All heavy atoms as a GROMACS GRO file, in nm:
protein
  604
    1MET      N    1   0.085  -0.122   0.000
    1MET     CA    2   0.004  -0.003   0.005
    1MET      C    3   0.090   0.118   0.001
    1MET      O    4   0.051   0.225  -0.062
    1MET     CB    5  -0.094   0.000   0.133
    1MET     CG    6  -0.209  -0.099   0.100
    1MET     SD    7  -0.318  -0.100   0.242
    1MET     CE    8  -0.408   0.064   0.232
    2ILE      N    9   0.200   0.120   0.068
    2ILE     CA   10   0.286   0.227   0.064
    2ILE      C   11   0.341   0.268  -0.073
    2ILE      O   12   0.341   0.382  -0.109
    2ILE     CB   13   0.394   0.214   0.166
    2ILE    CG1   14   0.342   0.217   0.313
    2ILE    CG2   15   0.493   0.336   0.166
    2ILE    CD1   16   0.442   0.174   0.418
    3ALA      N   17   0.377   0.164  -0.144
    3ALA     CA   18   0.424   0.176  -0.284
    3ALA      C   19   0.321   0.237  -0.367
    3ALA      O   20   0.345   0.327  -0.442
    3ALA     CB   21   0.471   0.054  -0.339
    4SER      N   22   0.202   0.189  -0.349
    4SER     CA   23   0.088   0.238  -0.431
    4SER      C   24   0.066   0.391  -0.397
    4SER      O   25   0.039   0.471  -0.490
    4SER     CB   26  -0.037   0.171  -0.411
    4SER     OG   27  -0.138   0.215  -0.475
    5PHE      N   28   0.068   0.427  -0.274
    5PHE     CA   29   0.051   0.562  -0.235
    5PHE      C   30   0.160   0.654  -0.292
    5PHE      O   31   0.132   0.769  -0.338
    5PHE     CB   32   0.043   0.571  -0.091
    5PHE     CG   33   0.038   0.719  -0.034
    5PHE    CD1   34  -0.081   0.792  -0.039
    5PHE    CD2   35   0.147   0.782   0.013
    5PHE    CE1   36  -0.096   0.923   0.003
    5PHE    CE2   37   0.144   0.923   0.060
    5PHE     CZ   38   0.022   0.989   0.058
    6ILE      N   39   0.288   0.607  -0.283
    6ILE     CA   40   0.400   0.682  -0.333
    6ILE      C   41   0.389   0.706  -0.498
    6ILE      O   42   0.403   0.819  -0.535
    6ILE     CB   43   0.537   0.619  -0.300
    6ILE    CG1   44   0.548   0.629  -0.148
    6ILE    CG2   45   0.657   0.682  -0.379
    6ILE    CD1   46   0.667   0.545  -0.094
    7LEU      N   47   0.346   0.599  -0.564
    7LEU     CA   48   0.336   0.612  -0.706
    7LEU      C   49   0.225   0.703  -0.739
    7LEU      O   50   0.224   0.781  -0.835
    7LEU     CB   51   0.315   0.474  -0.768
    7LEU     CG   52   0.426   0.382  -0.782
    7LEU    CD1   53   0.388   0.247  -0.828
    7LEU    CD2   54   0.536   0.451  -0.869
    8SER      N   55   0.114   0.696  -0.661
    8SER     CA   56   0.006   0.780  -0.696
    8SER      C   57   0.025   0.944  -0.662
    8SER      O   58  -0.037   1.014  -0.720
    8SER     CB   59  -0.122   0.737  -0.614
    8SER     OG   60  -0.111   0.774  -0.478
    9ARG      N   61   0.124   0.958  -0.583
    9ARG     CA   62   0.153   1.102  -0.556
    9ARG      C   63   0.282   1.149  -0.640
    9ARG      O   64   0.305   1.267  -0.646
    9ARG     CB   65   0.194   1.109  -0.401
    9ARG     CG   66   0.083   1.073  -0.305
    9ARG     CD   67  -0.037   1.173  -0.335
    9ARG     NE   68  -0.138   1.125  -0.254
    9ARG     CZ   69  -0.270   1.142  -0.280
    9ARG    NH1   70  -0.307   1.215  -0.394
    9ARG    NH2   71  -0.365   1.114  -0.200
   10THR      N   72   0.346   1.054  -0.698
   10THR     CA   73   0.476   1.106  -0.775
   10THR      C   74   0.458   1.070  -0.934
   10THR      O   75   0.451   1.165  -1.011
   10THR     CB   76   0.599   1.037  -0.722
   10THR    OG1   77   0.587   0.898  -0.730
   10THR    CG2   78   0.619   1.082  -0.586
   11LEU      N   79   0.453   0.941  -0.960
   11LEU     CA   80   0.457   0.897  -1.103
   11LEU      C   81   0.333   0.945  -1.173
   11LEU      O   82   0.333   0.992  -1.292
   11LEU     CB   83   0.487   0.747  -1.110
   11LEU     CG   84   0.518   0.696  -1.257
   11LEU    CD1   85   0.626   0.754  -1.313
   11LEU    CD2   86   0.522   0.536  -1.248
   12VAL      N   87   0.221   0.907  -1.120
   12VAL     CA   88   0.089   0.929  -1.190
   12VAL      C   89   0.074   1.080  -1.239
   12VAL      O   90   0.038   1.103  -1.351
   12VAL     CB   91  -0.027   0.879  -1.118
   12VAL    CG1   92  -0.152   0.905  -1.170
   12VAL    CG2   93  -0.008   0.723  -1.100
   13PRO      N   94   0.096   1.182  -1.144
   13PRO     CA   95   0.079   1.310  -1.182
   13PRO      C   96   0.180   1.357  -1.303
   13PRO      O   97   0.141   1.437  -1.387
   13PRO     CB   98   0.103   1.392  -1.056
   13PRO     CG   99   0.077   1.303  -0.943
   13PRO     CD  100   0.110   1.176  -0.999
   14THR      N  101   0.306   1.304  -1.285
   14THR     CA  102   0.409   1.330  -1.391
   14THR      C  103   0.365   1.278  -1.519
   14THR      O  104   0.371   1.357  -1.624
   14THR     CB  105   0.527   1.281  -1.344
   14THR    OG1  106   0.570   1.330  -1.214
   14THR    CG2  107   0.642   1.314  -1.439
   15LEU      N  108   0.308   1.155  -1.535
   15LEU     CA  109   0.269   1.099  -1.664
   15LEU      C  110   0.147   1.173  -1.709
   15LEU      O  111   0.147   1.201  -1.833
   15LEU     CB  112   0.238   0.952  -1.634
   15LEU     CG  113   0.360   0.870  -1.617
   15LEU    CD1  114   0.317   0.728  -1.585
   15LEU    CD2  115   0.459   0.870  -1.730
   16ALA      N  116   0.061   1.202  -1.625
   16ALA     CA  117  -0.067   1.281  -1.667
   16ALA      C  118  -0.026   1.419  -1.724
   16ALA      O  119  -0.082   1.457  -1.827
   16ALA     CB  120  -0.158   1.302  -1.560
   17LEU      N  121   0.076   1.481  -1.662
   17LEU     CA  122   0.120   1.609  -1.724
   17LEU      C  123   0.166   1.597  -1.859
   17LEU      O  124   0.136   1.685  -1.944
   17LEU     CB  125   0.234   1.671  -1.621
   17LEU     CG  126   0.296   1.799  -1.676
   17LEU    CD1  127   0.198   1.916  -1.664
   17LEU    CD2  128   0.424   1.823  -1.598
   18TYR      N  129   0.237   1.491  -1.894
   18TYR     CA  130   0.303   1.479  -2.033
   18TYR      C  131   0.198   1.408  -2.127
   18TYR      O  132   0.189   1.447  -2.239
   18TYR     CB  133   0.421   1.405  -2.025
   18TYR     CG  134   0.542   1.461  -1.954
   18TYR    CD1  135   0.588   1.424  -1.840
   18TYR    CD2  136   0.601   1.580  -2.029
   18TYR    CE1  137   0.693   1.495  -1.772
   18TYR    CE2  138   0.698   1.640  -1.975
   18TYR     CZ  139   0.747   1.601  -1.839
   18TYR     OH  140   0.846   1.669  -1.791
   19LEU      N  141   0.110   1.318  -2.077
   19LEU     CA  142   0.023   1.256  -2.169
   19LEU      C  143  -0.114   1.327  -2.199
   19LEU      O  144  -0.177   1.310  -2.299
   19LEU     CB  145  -0.015   1.118  -2.102
   19LEU     CG  146   0.104   1.017  -2.113
   19LEU    CD1  147   0.053   0.898  -2.025
   19LEU    CD2  148   0.152   0.997  -2.234
   20LEU      N  149  -0.153   1.414  -2.102
   20LEU     CA  150  -0.283   1.479  -2.122
   20LEU      C  151  -0.274   1.633  -2.168
   20LEU      O  152  -0.337   1.723  -2.116
   20LEU     CB  153  -0.362   1.486  -1.991
   20LEU     CG  154  -0.406   1.341  -1.950
   20LEU    CD1  155  -0.461   1.342  -1.816
   20LEU    CD2  156  -0.487   1.270  -2.052
   21GLN      N  157  -0.173   1.661  -2.251
   21GLN     CA  158  -0.160   1.790  -2.304
   21GLN      C  159  -0.261   1.824  -2.411
   21GLN      O  160  -0.310   1.731  -2.476
   21GLN     CB  161  -0.023   1.811  -2.364
   21GLN     CG  162   0.084   1.801  -2.260
   21GLN     CD  163   0.222   1.810  -2.326
   21GLN    OE1  164   0.238   1.827  -2.442
   21GLN    NE2  165   0.335   1.806  -2.241
   22PRO      N  166  -0.317   1.959  -2.417
   22PRO     CA  167  -0.416   1.994  -2.511
   22PRO      C  168  -0.362   1.965  -2.655
   22PRO      O  169  -0.242   1.987  -2.679
   22PRO     CB  170  -0.429   2.137  -2.488
   22PRO     CG  171  -0.339   2.184  -2.400
   22PRO     CD  172  -0.274   2.066  -2.332
   23HIS      N  173  -0.449   1.940  -2.741
   23HIS     CA  174  -0.407   1.909  -2.887
   23HIS      C  175  -0.390   2.037  -2.964
   23HIS      O  176  -0.470   2.133  -2.938
   23HIS     CB  177  -0.507   1.830  -2.956
   23HIS     CG  178  -0.541   1.699  -2.885
   23HIS    ND1  179  -0.437   1.592  -2.874
   23HIS    CD2  180  -0.631   1.652  -2.809
   23HIS    CE1  181  -0.479   1.496  -2.807
   23HIS    NE2  182  -0.608   1.520  -2.761
   24ALA      N  183  -0.293   2.040  -3.043
   24ALA     CA  184  -0.259   2.155  -3.125
   24ALA      C  185  -0.376   2.186  -3.231
   24ALA      O  186  -0.426   2.078  -3.276
   24ALA     CB  187  -0.135   2.156  -3.190
   25ASN      N  188  -0.406   2.301  -3.270
   25ASN     CA  189  -0.498   2.335  -3.377
   25ASN      C  190  -0.631   2.266  -3.369
   25ASN      O  191  -0.712   2.254  -3.452
   25ASN     CB  192  -0.442   2.325  -3.522
   25ASN     CG  193  -0.396   2.173  -3.554
   25ASN    OD1  194  -0.450   2.087  -3.494
   25ASN    ND2  195  -0.326   2.156  -3.648
   26GLY      N  196  -0.672   2.229  -3.241
   26GLY     CA  197  -0.814   2.188  -3.212
   26GLY      C  198  -0.846   2.048  -3.277
   26GLY      O  199  -0.966   2.009  -3.272
   27HIS      N  200  -0.755   1.975  -3.335
   27HIS     CA  201  -0.793   1.850  -3.396
   27HIS      C  202  -0.809   1.745  -3.276
   27HIS      O  203  -0.743   1.746  -3.184
   27HIS     CB  204  -0.681   1.807  -3.502
   27HIS     CG  205  -0.688   1.877  -3.617
   27HIS    ND1  206  -0.572   1.932  -3.675
   27HIS    CD2  207  -0.785   1.918  -3.706
   27HIS    CE1  208  -0.611   2.008  -3.782
   27HIS    NE2  209  -0.738   1.995  -3.804
   28SER      N  210  -0.895   1.649  -3.306
   28SER     CA  211  -0.916   1.541  -3.214
   28SER      C  212  -0.810   1.444  -3.219
   28SER      O  213  -0.737   1.415  -3.312
   28SER     CB  214  -1.050   1.473  -3.260
   28SER     OG  215  -1.079   1.367  -3.158
   29ALA      N  216  -0.782   1.391  -3.091
   29ALA     CA  217  -0.678   1.291  -3.074
   29ALA      C  218  -0.729   1.156  -3.141
   29ALA      O  219  -0.651   1.056  -3.140
   29ALA     CB  220  -0.646   1.258  -2.939
   30LEU      N  221  -0.856   1.148  -3.169
   30LEU     CA  222  -0.912   1.021  -3.211
   30LEU      C  223  -0.870   0.984  -3.354
   30LEU      O  224  -0.870   0.862  -3.403
   30LEU     CB  225  -1.063   1.021  -3.201
   30LEU     CG  226  -1.129   1.044  -3.073
   30LEU    CD1  227  -1.288   1.067  -3.086
   30LEU    CD2  228  -1.090   0.924  -2.986
   31GLY      N  229  -0.839   1.077  -3.434
   31GLY     CA  230  -0.808   1.052  -3.573
   31GLY      C  231  -0.917   1.056  -3.660
   31GLY      O  232  -1.020   1.123  -3.636
   32ASN      N  233  -0.915   1.000  -3.787
   32ASN     CA  234  -1.023   1.005  -3.886
   32ASN      C  235  -1.052   0.867  -3.928
   32ASN      O  236  -1.110   0.842  -4.043
   32ASN     CB  237  -0.968   1.088  -4.004
   32ASN     CG  238  -1.086   1.121  -4.084
   32ASN    OD1  239  -1.206   1.135  -4.048
   32ASN    ND2  240  -1.057   1.165  -4.211
   33ASN      N  241  -1.047   0.778  -3.846
   33ASN     CA  242  -1.094   0.632  -3.884
   33ASN      C  243  -1.231   0.607  -3.848
   33ASN      O  244  -1.303   0.695  -3.802
   33ASN     CB  245  -1.007   0.521  -3.820
   33ASN     CG  246  -1.013   0.525  -3.672
   33ASN    OD1  247  -1.111   0.583  -3.613
   33ASN    ND2  248  -0.916   0.467  -3.596
   34MET      N  249  -1.287   0.508  -3.887
   34MET     CA  250  -1.437   0.470  -3.882
   34MET      C  251  -1.481   0.487  -3.730
   34MET      O  252  -1.581   0.546  -3.706
   34MET     CB  253  -1.472   0.333  -3.930
   34MET     CG  254  -1.616   0.302  -3.933
   34MET     SD  255  -1.654   0.142  -3.997
   34MET     CE  256  -1.610   0.044  -3.853
   35MET      N  257  -1.402   0.433  -3.629
   35MET     CA  258  -1.448   0.425  -3.504
   35MET      C  259  -1.428   0.574  -3.433
   35MET      O  260  -1.526   0.605  -3.347
   35MET     CB  261  -1.348   0.329  -3.412
   35MET     CG  262  -1.371   0.187  -3.453
   35MET     SD  263  -1.543   0.126  -3.444
   35MET     CE  264  -1.552   0.136  -3.257
   36ALA      N  265  -1.349   0.648  -3.494
   36ALA     CA  266  -1.348   0.792  -3.448
   36ALA      C  267  -1.463   0.874  -3.495
   36ALA      O  268  -1.521   0.941  -3.407
   36ALA     CB  269  -1.206   0.859  -3.491
   37ARG      N  270  -1.493   0.843  -3.609
   37ARG     CA  271  -1.615   0.917  -3.669
   37ARG      C  272  -1.750   0.871  -3.592
   37ARG      O  273  -1.844   0.948  -3.562
   37ARG     CB  274  -1.627   0.891  -3.816
   37ARG     CG  275  -1.522   0.956  -3.896
   37ARG     CD  276  -1.546   0.957  -4.045
   37ARG     NE  277  -1.584   0.826  -4.097
   37ARG     CZ  278  -1.480   0.744  -4.151
   37ARG    NH1  279  -1.358   0.794  -4.157
   37ARG    NH2  280  -1.497   0.629  -4.200
   38LEU      N  281  -1.750   0.734  -3.564
   38LEU     CA  282  -1.869   0.681  -3.479
   38LEU      C  283  -1.872   0.751  -3.344
   38LEU      O  284  -1.983   0.793  -3.299
   38LEU     CB  285  -1.841   0.533  -3.482
   38LEU     CG  286  -1.970   0.469  -3.401
   38LEU    CD1  287  -2.091   0.474  -3.476
   38LEU    CD2  288  -1.936   0.314  -3.376
   39GLN      N  289  -1.749   0.771  -3.290
   39GLN     CA  290  -1.743   0.822  -3.146
   39GLN      C  291  -1.791   0.974  -3.157
   39GLN      O  292  -1.864   1.013  -3.075
   39GLN     CB  293  -1.610   0.815  -3.094
   39GLN     CG  294  -1.584   0.877  -2.959
   39GLN     CD  295  -1.648   0.823  -2.854
   39GLN    OE1  296  -1.688   0.695  -2.843
   39GLN    NE2  297  -1.691   0.888  -2.742
   40ILE      N  298  -1.745   1.041  -3.255
   40ILE     CA  299  -1.781   1.186  -3.267
   40ILE      C  300  -1.930   1.198  -3.290
   40ILE      O  301  -2.003   1.290  -3.230
   40ILE     CB  302  -1.688   1.249  -3.382
   40ILE    CG1  303  -1.552   1.262  -3.326
   40ILE    CG2  304  -1.742   1.387  -3.417
   40ILE    CD1  305  -1.456   1.290  -3.446
   41ARG      N  306  -1.987   1.109  -3.376
   41ARG     CA  307  -2.134   1.119  -3.405
   41ARG      C  308  -2.207   1.079  -3.280
   41ARG      O  309  -2.308   1.152  -3.244
   41ARG     CB  310  -2.158   1.019  -3.524
   41ARG     CG  311  -2.308   1.029  -3.549
   41ARG     CD  312  -2.358   0.928  -3.657
   41ARG     NE  313  -2.271   0.951  -3.780
   41ARG     CZ  314  -2.262   0.871  -3.871
   41ARG    NH1  315  -2.297   0.750  -3.855
   41ARG    NH2  316  -2.184   0.905  -3.986
   42PHE      N  317  -2.160   0.987  -3.201
   42PHE     CA  318  -2.231   0.941  -3.079
   42PHE      C  319  -2.224   1.067  -2.979
   42PHE      O  320  -2.338   1.087  -2.916
   42PHE     CB  321  -2.161   0.828  -3.006
   42PHE     CG  322  -2.227   0.790  -2.887
   42PHE    CD1  323  -2.342   0.714  -2.871
   42PHE    CD2  324  -2.152   0.820  -2.762
   42PHE    CE1  325  -2.391   0.697  -2.738
   42PHE    CE2  326  -2.198   0.782  -2.638
   42PHE     CZ  327  -2.326   0.724  -2.633
   43GLU      N  328  -2.114   1.126  -2.966
   43GLU     CA  329  -2.108   1.243  -2.872
   43GLU      C  330  -2.194   1.355  -2.913
   43GLU      O  331  -2.258   1.417  -2.826
   43GLU     CB  332  -1.959   1.293  -2.864
   43GLU     CG  333  -1.864   1.192  -2.790
   43GLU     CD  334  -1.737   1.242  -2.784
   43GLU    OE1  335  -1.699   1.350  -2.843
   43GLU    OE2  336  -1.639   1.159  -2.735
   44GLY      N  337  -2.210   1.378  -3.046
   44GLY     CA  338  -2.295   1.490  -3.083
   44GLY      C  339  -2.453   1.456  -3.060
   44GLY      O  340  -2.520   1.537  -3.013
   45SER      N  341  -2.484   1.317  -3.074
   45SER     CA  342  -2.619   1.276  -3.064
   45SER      C  343  -2.643   1.282  -2.908
   45SER      O  344  -2.764   1.322  -2.860
   45SER     CB  345  -2.643   1.126  -3.100
   45SER     OG  346  -2.625   1.137  -3.244
   46PHE      N  347  -2.550   1.241  -2.828
   46PHE     CA  348  -2.574   1.239  -2.680
   46PHE      C  349  -2.586   1.392  -2.630
   46PHE      O  350  -2.671   1.417  -2.541
   46PHE     CB  351  -2.457   1.166  -2.606
   46PHE     CG  352  -2.485   1.153  -2.473
   46PHE    CD1  353  -2.575   1.056  -2.415
   46PHE    CD2  354  -2.422   1.223  -2.369
   46PHE    CE1  355  -2.598   1.038  -2.289
   46PHE    CE2  356  -2.454   1.226  -2.234
   46PHE     CZ  357  -2.529   1.114  -2.196
   47ALA      N  358  -2.524   1.478  -2.687
   47ALA     CA  359  -2.523   1.618  -2.650
   47ALA      C  360  -2.655   1.674  -2.684
   47ALA      O  361  -2.719   1.746  -2.611
   47ALA     CB  362  -2.414   1.702  -2.710
   48ASP      N  363  -2.705   1.642  -2.808
   48ASP     CA  364  -2.844   1.670  -2.838
   48ASP      C  365  -2.957   1.620  -2.753
   48ASP      O  366  -3.040   1.696  -2.704
   48ASP     CB  367  -2.872   1.638  -2.985
   48ASP     CG  368  -2.787   1.700  -3.087
   48ASP    OD1  369  -2.724   1.808  -3.057
   48ASP    OD2  370  -2.779   1.653  -3.200
   49LEU      N  371  -2.936   1.496  -2.713
   49LEU     CA  372  -3.032   1.423  -2.628
   49LEU      C  373  -3.027   1.507  -2.483
   49LEU      O  374  -3.132   1.519  -2.427
   49LEU     CB  375  -3.007   1.273  -2.606
   49LEU     CG  376  -3.085   1.208  -2.513
   49LEU    CD1  377  -3.228   1.190  -2.560
   49LEU    CD2  378  -3.019   1.075  -2.486
   50ARG      N  379  -2.912   1.526  -2.439
   50ARG     CA  380  -2.896   1.591  -2.308
   50ARG      C  381  -2.959   1.738  -2.305
   50ARG      O  382  -3.028   1.781  -2.213
   50ARG     CB  383  -2.741   1.601  -2.263
   50ARG     CG  384  -2.720   1.657  -2.137
   50ARG     CD  385  -2.580   1.645  -2.097
   50ARG     NE  386  -2.508   1.720  -2.197
   50ARG     CZ  387  -2.371   1.688  -2.219
   50ARG    NH1  388  -2.316   1.599  -2.153
   50ARG    NH2  389  -2.305   1.751  -2.316
   51GLU      N  390  -2.945   1.803  -2.420
   51GLU     CA  391  -2.998   1.940  -2.425
   51GLU      C  392  -3.156   1.929  -2.435
   51GLU      O  393  -3.230   2.007  -2.375
   51GLU     CB  394  -2.947   2.008  -2.556
   51GLU     CG  395  -3.000   2.139  -2.573
   51GLU     CD  396  -2.947   2.240  -2.476
   51GLU    OE1  397  -2.850   2.216  -2.413
   51GLU    OE2  398  -3.016   2.344  -2.450
   52ALA      N  399  -3.206   1.839  -2.505
   52ALA     CA  400  -3.349   1.807  -2.512
   52ALA      C  401  -3.419   1.779  -2.372
   52ALA      O  402  -3.510   1.835  -2.345
   52ALA     CB  403  -3.393   1.707  -2.613
   53TYR      N  404  -3.343   1.691  -2.303
   53TYR     CA  405  -3.384   1.666  -2.166
   53TYR      C  406  -3.376   1.779  -2.066
   53TYR      O  407  -3.468   1.807  -1.992
   53TYR     CB  408  -3.293   1.552  -2.121
   53TYR     CG  409  -3.336   1.495  -1.972
   53TYR    CD1  410  -3.447   1.436  -1.958
   53TYR    CD2  411  -3.257   1.517  -1.860
   53TYR    CE1  412  -3.495   1.386  -1.835
   53TYR    CE2  413  -3.299   1.469  -1.738
   53TYR     CZ  414  -3.411   1.403  -1.722
   53TYR     OH  415  -3.458   1.363  -1.598
   54ARG      N  416  -3.273   1.868  -2.086
   54ARG     CA  417  -3.264   1.985  -2.007
   54ARG      C  418  -3.385   2.087  -2.041
   54ARG      O  419  -3.444   2.138  -1.943
   54ARG     CB  420  -3.127   2.059  -2.035
   54ARG     CG  421  -3.097   2.172  -1.943
   54ARG     CD  422  -2.992   2.255  -1.983
   54ARG     NE  423  -3.025   2.329  -2.107
   54ARG     CZ  424  -3.107   2.449  -2.111
   54ARG    NH1  425  -3.166   2.492  -1.996
   54ARG    NH2  426  -3.117   2.507  -2.217
   55ASN      N  427  -3.412   2.091  -2.170
   55ASN     CA  428  -3.526   2.174  -2.198
   55ASN      C  429  -3.664   2.113  -2.157
   55ASN      O  430  -3.745   2.203  -2.114
   55ASN     CB  431  -3.537   2.192  -2.359
   55ASN     CG  432  -3.420   2.267  -2.417
   55ASN    OD1  433  -3.353   2.346  -2.346
   55ASN    ND2  434  -3.393   2.250  -2.541
   56LEU      N  435  -3.677   1.984  -2.150
   56LEU     CA  436  -3.800   1.924  -2.093
   56LEU      C  437  -3.809   1.954  -1.937
   56LEU      O  438  -3.918   1.987  -1.896
   56LEU     CB  439  -3.795   1.782  -2.133
   56LEU     CG  440  -3.920   1.703  -2.084
   56LEU    CD1  441  -4.047   1.741  -2.154
   56LEU    CD2  442  -3.897   1.550  -2.086
   57LEU      N  443  -3.684   1.951  -1.878
   57LEU     CA  444  -3.706   1.973  -1.724
   57LEU      C  445  -3.724   2.121  -1.703
   57LEU      O  446  -3.799   2.162  -1.609
   57LEU     CB  447  -3.561   1.940  -1.669
   57LEU     CG  448  -3.546   1.792  -1.645
   57LEU    CD1  449  -3.393   1.761  -1.590
   57LEU    CD2  450  -3.644   1.720  -1.568
   58ALA      N  451  -3.680   2.205  -1.781
   58ALA     CA  452  -3.698   2.354  -1.777
   58ALA      C  453  -3.850   2.379  -1.803
   58ALA      O  454  -3.916   2.465  -1.723
   58ALA     CB  455  -3.612   2.426  -1.880
   59LEU      N  456  -3.905   2.310  -1.897
   59LEU     CA  457  -4.050   2.324  -1.924
   59LEU      C  458  -4.132   2.276  -1.807
   59LEU      O  459  -4.231   2.337  -1.763
   59LEU     CB  460  -4.086   2.255  -2.055
   59LEU     CG  461  -4.242   2.260  -2.099
   59LEU    CD1  462  -4.273   2.402  -2.132
   59LEU    CD2  463  -4.265   2.161  -2.204
   60ALA      N  464  -4.085   2.164  -1.756
   60ALA     CA  465  -4.161   2.112  -1.641
   60ALA      C  466  -4.159   2.205  -1.510
   60ALA      O  467  -4.255   2.222  -1.439
   60ALA     CB  468  -4.103   1.975  -1.603
   61MET      N  469  -4.043   2.271  -1.495
   61MET     CA  470  -4.028   2.357  -1.390
   61MET      C  471  -4.116   2.492  -1.401
   61MET      O  472  -4.149   2.550  -1.305
   61MET     CB  473  -3.882   2.403  -1.365
   61MET     CG  474  -3.801   2.281  -1.322
   61MET     SD  475  -3.856   2.196  -1.168
   61MET     CE  476  -3.834   2.323  -1.050
   62THR      N  477  -4.130   2.526  -1.526
   62THR     CA  478  -4.212   2.650  -1.550
   62THR      C  479  -4.363   2.612  -1.539
   62THR      O  480  -4.442   2.718  -1.511
   62THR     CB  481  -4.190   2.717  -1.691
   62THR    OG1  482  -4.213   2.612  -1.787
   62THR    CG2  483  -4.045   2.759  -1.695
   63ARG      N  484  -4.401   2.492  -1.551
   63ARG     CA  485  -4.541   2.455  -1.538
   63ARG      C  486  -4.556   2.348  -1.432
   63ARG      O  487  -4.600   2.229  -1.466
   63ARG     CB  488  -4.589   2.407  -1.682
   63ARG     CG  489  -4.578   2.506  -1.784
   63ARG     CD  490  -4.662   2.485  -1.903
   63ARG     NE  491  -4.685   2.613  -1.986
   63ARG     CZ  492  -4.618   2.623  -2.100
   63ARG    NH1  493  -4.545   2.518  -2.151
   63ARG    NH2  494  -4.620   2.736  -2.173
   64ARG      N  495  -4.519   2.377  -1.317
   64ARG     CA  496  -4.518   2.286  -1.209
   64ARG      C  497  -4.645   2.213  -1.175
   64ARG      O  498  -4.655   2.101  -1.163
   64ARG     CB  499  -4.466   2.344  -1.078
   64ARG     CG  500  -4.307   2.378  -1.109
   64ARG     CD  501  -4.260   2.445  -0.975
   64ARG     NE  502  -4.141   2.503  -1.000
   64ARG     CZ  503  -4.077   2.584  -0.924
   64ARG    NH1  504  -4.129   2.632  -0.816
   64ARG    NH2  505  -3.945   2.616  -0.947
   65ARG      N  506  -4.761   2.295  -1.171
   65ARG     CA  507  -4.890   2.242  -1.141
   65ARG      C  508  -4.933   2.139  -1.240
   65ARG      O  509  -4.979   2.034  -1.192
   65ARG     CB  510  -4.986   2.344  -1.129
   65ARG     CG  511  -4.966   2.433  -1.002
   65ARG     CD  512  -5.070   2.535  -0.992
   65ARG     NE  513  -5.034   2.624  -0.879
   65ARG     CZ  514  -5.112   2.720  -0.844
   65ARG    NH1  515  -5.213   2.758  -0.917
   65ARG    NH2  516  -5.080   2.796  -0.744
   66ILE      N  517  -4.916   2.155  -1.365
   66ILE     CA  518  -4.956   2.058  -1.472
   66ILE      C  519  -4.873   1.942  -1.460
   66ILE      O  520  -4.926   1.820  -1.470
   66ILE     CB  521  -4.946   2.126  -1.611
   66ILE    CG1  522  -5.051   2.242  -1.626
   66ILE    CG2  523  -4.966   2.028  -1.717
   66ILE    CD1  524  -5.039   2.323  -1.743
   67PHE      N  525  -4.742   1.956  -1.443
   67PHE     CA  526  -4.651   1.852  -1.424
   67PHE      C  527  -4.685   1.753  -1.304
   67PHE      O  528  -4.697   1.640  -1.316
   67PHE     CB  529  -4.504   1.891  -1.416
   67PHE     CG  530  -4.390   1.797  -1.414
   67PHE    CD1  531  -4.370   1.725  -1.527
   67PHE    CD2  532  -4.335   1.768  -1.292
   67PHE    CE1  533  -4.278   1.621  -1.522
   67PHE    CE2  534  -4.238   1.673  -1.287
   67PHE     CZ  535  -4.211   1.610  -1.402
   68VAL      N  536  -4.704   1.822  -1.198
   68VAL     CA  537  -4.732   1.736  -1.072
   68VAL      C  538  -4.861   1.676  -1.085
   68VAL      O  539  -4.895   1.561  -1.046
   68VAL     CB  540  -4.726   1.841  -0.953
   68VAL    CG1  541  -4.780   1.762  -0.820
   68VAL    CG2  542  -4.578   1.874  -0.920
   69PHE      N  543  -4.967   1.741  -1.132
   69PHE     CA  544  -5.091   1.686  -1.153
   69PHE      C  545  -5.096   1.563  -1.240
   69PHE      O  546  -5.165   1.464  -1.218
   69PHE     CB  547  -5.204   1.785  -1.206
   69PHE     CG  548  -5.338   1.745  -1.224
   69PHE    CD1  549  -5.422   1.713  -1.118
   69PHE    CD2  550  -5.387   1.709  -1.341
   69PHE    CE1  551  -5.548   1.670  -1.113
   69PHE    CE2  552  -5.522   1.659  -1.364
   69PHE     CZ  553  -5.595   1.637  -1.252
   70GLY      N  554  -5.013   1.568  -1.346
   70GLY     CA  555  -4.996   1.460  -1.448
   70GLY      C  556  -4.946   1.337  -1.376
   70GLY      O  557  -4.987   1.219  -1.393
   71PHE      N  558  -4.861   1.352  -1.279
   71PHE     CA  559  -4.806   1.229  -1.213
   71PHE      C  560  -4.887   1.191  -1.088
   71PHE      O  561  -4.896   1.070  -1.057
   71PHE     CB  562  -4.658   1.262  -1.154
   71PHE     CG  563  -4.550   1.246  -1.261
   71PHE    CD1  564  -4.499   1.348  -1.338
   71PHE    CD2  565  -4.516   1.114  -1.297
   71PHE    CE1  566  -4.413   1.326  -1.425
   71PHE    CE2  567  -4.420   1.099  -1.383
   71PHE     CZ  568  -4.368   1.198  -1.462
   72TRP      N  569  -4.968   1.289  -1.033
   72TRP     CA  570  -5.043   1.261  -0.923
   72TRP      C  571  -5.168   1.172  -0.959
   72TRP      O  572  -5.208   1.085  -0.885
   72TRP     CB  573  -5.092   1.381  -0.850
   72TRP     CG  574  -5.187   1.376  -0.746
   72TRP    CD1  575  -5.150   1.316  -0.623
   72TRP    CD2  576  -5.307   1.412  -0.724
   72TRP    NE1  577  -5.244   1.306  -0.541
   72TRP    CE2  578  -5.360   1.372  -0.598
   72TRP    CE3  579  -5.403   1.475  -0.810
   72TRP    CZ2  580  -5.479   1.402  -0.556
   72TRP    CZ3  581  -5.529   1.506  -0.758
   72TRP    CH2  582  -5.566   1.479  -0.639
   73ARG      N  583  -5.222   1.191  -1.085
   73ARG     CA  584  -5.348   1.123  -1.129
   73ARG      C  585  -5.315   0.976  -1.160
   73ARG      O  586  -5.419   0.894  -1.181
   73ARG     CB  587  -5.401   1.196  -1.253
   73ARG     CG  588  -5.457   1.333  -1.221
   73ARG     CD  589  -5.569   1.332  -1.129
   73ARG     NE  590  -5.683   1.268  -1.195
   73ARG     CZ  591  -5.789   1.235  -1.148
   73ARG    NH1  592  -5.811   1.260  -1.022
   73ARG    NH2  593  -5.896   1.182  -1.216
   74ARG      N  594  -5.203   0.939  -1.171
   74ARG     CA  595  -5.178   0.794  -1.208
   74ARG      C  596  -5.170   0.710  -1.102
   74ARG      O  597  -5.170   0.669  -1.001
   74ARG     CB  598  -5.040   0.786  -1.273
   74ARG     CG  599  -5.041   0.852  -1.424
   74ARG     CD  600  -4.914   0.832  -1.487
   74ARG     NE  601  -4.922   0.918  -1.611
   74ARG     CZ  602  -4.946   0.868  -1.728
   74ARG    NH1  603  -4.958   0.733  -1.753
   74ARG    NH2  604  -4.945   0.942  -1.830
   0.00000   0.00000   0.00000
């Protein structure tokens, strides 16, 4: 456990400093292969879904009585 603690406080932050640098000119580290394009498309679709859900929650908060009544009647 002591060795694990020492590595987590010394080696891991050093490696993270070198490996997690921002990418130059905004290009993705994924590349341009089929799996990278699939990942980018999935992330875009998920962001759209998250935004739609956020808008639905905002609508529910502006019309609280209708929202609560809809659940209370079931």
